[in-house]
N, C-alpha and C positions, 0 to 999 in steps of 0.2 A: 298339320297340327301335331301329329304324333312325333314327327322328327324334332319339332321345336321343343317338345317336352323332354325328350331324351337329351338333346343338346343342352338345355338349361340344367338338367340334372348333372351332366358332366361338368359344366361351368361351376355349379354350386359345390360339387364335390371338390374340385380343384381349389376353390376359394377356401373351403373349410379346412382342407389339409394344409394349405399354405398358412392360414391364420394360426392353426394349431402348432405348426413348426415355429412360427414367430413368437408364440406365447407359451412356450414349453414351461410347465410348472417347475419351480425351483424348490418348492417344499409342499407340505400337506395343505397349507393355507391356500396356495395357488390352485391346487386341485379342487378346492371347494368354491372357487370363484364362479359366480353365476355365468359369466361370459364363457369361461372355459367349459363348464358343464354343458351349456347350450351348444357350443361348437362340437363337442364330442357327440352329443345326442343327435345333432343334425347330420353329422358325418355318418353315424351308424344308421340313421334313417334312410339316407341316400343309398348306402350299401344294401340295405334290405330291399329297396326299390329295384336296384339292378338285378337282384337275385329272385325277385318275386314274379308273380303271375301277371300283374299289370304291365310290367316291362315287356314280358313275352307277348302280350297282346298288342303292344304298341310297335314292336319291331321284330325283325328276324335275327337281330344281333344276339350273340351269346352274352348274357349279362355277366356271367362269371369271368369270361375272357376279357370283356371290356373293363371290369373292375380290376383285374390283375394288371392290365396294361396301364390303367390310371395310377395304381399303387406304385408301379415301377417308374412311371413318369414323374411323379412328385416326390420321390425319395431323395 
């Protein structure tokens, strides 16, 4: 079960980053769009999960290293 949670978080992070890349704001109005704001908030929430205590309880993986690898992967 713990592995499934971590795997889902990785998939969700990739999805959010890809969505944000496809919907880059062109102006200030775009940055105020509810979908854009939600995607940024979700991405940041997943980043906090990777760096937090619950992640550490679920796995022996280093959340910081995993997050850095994901950031490099989706750039």
